[in-house]
C-alpha angles and dihedrals in degrees: 000000000000092000091051090052091049091050093048091048090051092051095045098044100043097098094047115103108225112213109196134053095246093055091046090054092048090051091047091050091050092051089051092053092049096043095048099033109173096010105100095181092053091046090052092049092048092048090053087062088052091054091050091049089050091053091050091047092049092048092050091047091050092049092051090050091050092051091051091048090050092051091051092048091050091050091049091049091050090050091049093053091044089055091044095051101040 
């Protein structure tokens, strides 16, 4: 029964674009379970790729957040000096 639910979930959710890293990992794990149904070692190996992809996604997301925060800080600094010098 569980494998049927996993397969149905995989078929129904495939066109949905998953936005965050956690959802992407969950989706990856589900695909591993469906693709390697009954082969626990293969599922574990596949899920390890999902964990690596999650780490890369989280790192990229963190870097993008840091860049945006830096841009905002620069703009605030520029505004501060503009107010100070006018």
